[in-house]
C-alpha positions in Angstrom: 113.2 26.6 79.3 114.3 27.8 82.8 115.6 24.8 84.8 116.5 22.8 81.7 120.2 23.2 81.0 120.9 22.8 77.3 124.1 21.3 75.9 127.0 23.8 76.3 128.6 25.4 73.2 132.3 25.0 73.3 134.3 28.3 73.0 136.4 28.6 69.9 139.5 30.8 70.8 140.2 31.4 67.1 136.9 33.2 66.6 137.3 36.9 65.7 135.2 39.3 67.7 134.0 42.8 66.9 134.0 45.7 69.4 130.4 46.6 68.8 127.0 44.8 68.7 123.5 45.6 67.6 122.1 47.5 64.7 123.2 51.2 64.3 119.5 52.3 64.0 118.6 51.0 67.5 117.4 47.9 69.4 115.7 45.2 67.4 113.0 42.8 68.6 112.8 41.6 71.4 114.7 44.5 72.7 114.4 46.7 74.7 113.8 44.3 77.6 113.0 45.8 81.0 114.0 43.9 84.2 114.2 44.8 87.9 114.5 43.2 91.2 116.3 43.2 94.6 120.0 42.6 94.3 120.9 39.2 95.8 124.3 37.6 96.4 125.5 35.1 93.9 128.1 32.4 94.1 130.9 34.9 94.9 132.9 34.2 91.7 132.6 37.5 89.9 135.1 39.4 92.0 137.1 36.5 93.4 137.7 34.5 90.2 136.9 36.8 87.3 137.7 40.4 88.5 134.2 41.3 87.3 131.8 41.9 90.2 128.2 41.3 89.3 124.8 42.3 90.7 122.5 39.3 90.7 118.8 39.6 90.0 116.4 37.0 91.4 115.9 34.0 89.1 112.2 35.0 89.1 113.0 38.2 87.3 113.7 36.4 84.0 110.9 33.8 84.2 108.6 34.2 81.3 110.8 36.9 79.7 111.6 36.3 76.0 115.3 36.6 76.4 117.8 34.1 75.1 120.7 32.7 77.0 123.9 34.6 76.4 125.6 38.0 77.0 123.6 41.2 76.5 124.3 45.0 76.8 122.3 48.0 77.9 121.9 50.3 80.8 121.4 49.8 84.6 120.7 51.8 87.7 121.0 50.8 91.3 118.6 52.8 93.4 119.5 54.0 96.8 123.3 54.3 96.3 123.7 57.9 97.1 126.0 59.6 94.7 126.3 56.3 92.7 122.6 56.0 91.8 123.1 57.3 88.2 122.3 55.2 85.1 125.4 53.4 83.7 126.2 51.1 80.8 126.1 47.4 81.7 126.9 44.0 80.4 124.6 41.1 81.5 124.9 37.4 81.4 121.8 35.2 81.4 122.4 31.5 81.5 123.7 28.4 83.2 127.5 29.3 83.3 128.6 25.9 82.0 132.2 26.6 83.0 131.0 26.4 86.6 128.4 23.7 86.0 125.4 25.7 87.3 122.1 23.9 87.5 119.8 27.0 87.3 119.5 29.8 84.9 120.7 33.1 86.4 120.8 36.8 85.6 124.1 38.5 86.4 124.7 42.2 85.7 128.1 43.9 85.6 127.5 47.7 85.8 130.4 49.6 84.1 131.0 51.8 87.2 133.1 51.5 90.3 130.9 51.3 93.4 132.4 51.9 96.8 130.6 49.0 98.5 128.2 46.1 97.9 124.6 46.9 97.4 122.7 43.7 98.3 119.1 44.4 99.0 119.0 47.5 96.7 116.7 47.7 93.7 118.4 47.1 90.4 116.8 48.3 87.2 118.0 47.1 83.8 117.2 47.9 80.2 118.6 45.3 77.9 119.3 46.7 74.4 121.1 44.1 72.4 122.8 40.7 72.2 126.6 40.4 72.3 127.2 36.6 72.1 126.0 33.2 73.1 127.0 31.5 76.3 130.1 29.3 76.0 131.9 26.7 77.9 135.6 27.4 78.2 138.7 25.3 78.3 140.3 27.6 80.9 139.6 30.4 83.3 141.9 32.7 81.4 139.9 32.2 78.2 136.7 33.0 80.1 138.2 36.2 81.6 139.5 37.3 78.2 136.0 37.0 76.7 134.4 38.8 79.7 136.8 41.7 79.3 136.0 42.0 75.6 132.2 41.9 76.5 132.8 45.0 78.6 134.4 46.8 75.6 131.5 45.8 73.3 128.9 47.0 75.8 130.6 50.3 76.4 131.1 50.9 72.7 127.6 49.8 71.6 125.6 52.1 73.9 127.5 55.2 72.6 125.4 55.3 69.5 122.5 57.8 69.7 119.8 55.3 69.1 121.0 53.4 72.3 122.3 56.2 74.5 118.8 57.7 74.5 117.7 54.8 76.8 119.9 56.1 79.6 117.1 58.6 80.1 114.3 56.1 79.9 111.4 56.9 82.3 111.8 53.3 83.6 114.8 54.3 85.6 113.1 57.1 87.5 109.5 55.8 88.1 108.3 54.9 91.6 109.2 51.3 92.6 106.5 48.6 92.3 108.6 45.8 93.8 107.1 44.0 96.8 109.3 44.3 99.9 111.8 41.5 100.6 110.2 38.8 102.7 110.8 39.1 106.4 113.9 37.3 107.4 115.3 37.0 103.9 119.0 38.0 103.8 120.0 39.2 100.3 123.7 39.1 101.3 123.6 35.4 102.0 125.8 33.5 99.5 124.0 31.4 97.0 124.5 27.6 97.4 127.0 26.3 94.8 125.8 23.4 92.7 127.1 20.0 93.4 129.8 18.9 91.0 129.2 15.7 89.0 
């Protein structure tokens, strides 16, 4: 349940990982999962600590969505980014980030594309196509970064199969927006408050 953080699974560094995820014949239930929302600023860890900038969806975007905690792959599009508004592969974390002791369940998307600037306040659309791995707690930052880098490889490899690559042209990415405007006075570039450490 959102807001109820489960016990963390400890990462096992001896665990072997594959470079691909999902069935070859395409997404299995509950995928594909469609999410969208205005990009908001997170805790500022993605670029600073991890070398992996993320676009954060509002917490409300995953409320009531049948998606389990962990790392997922699929496609994403950031609208209104000029020449960078194409559909790109993405890797997405949904969870509590136990390494950082988060107290809320968040949705963080890393789009596999180099953007020239931040895009807070832009609309982000995501099609989740498969599950990569559970969320872990890590003994070190280096171990977390290593797993994140492997997640990127898995995502990029997994969407190359025809049954997945077809979703890059899904009508969801080009339909007119149905998002309500950001509330007056709300600043999507404002850093999210970091949770208190125990």
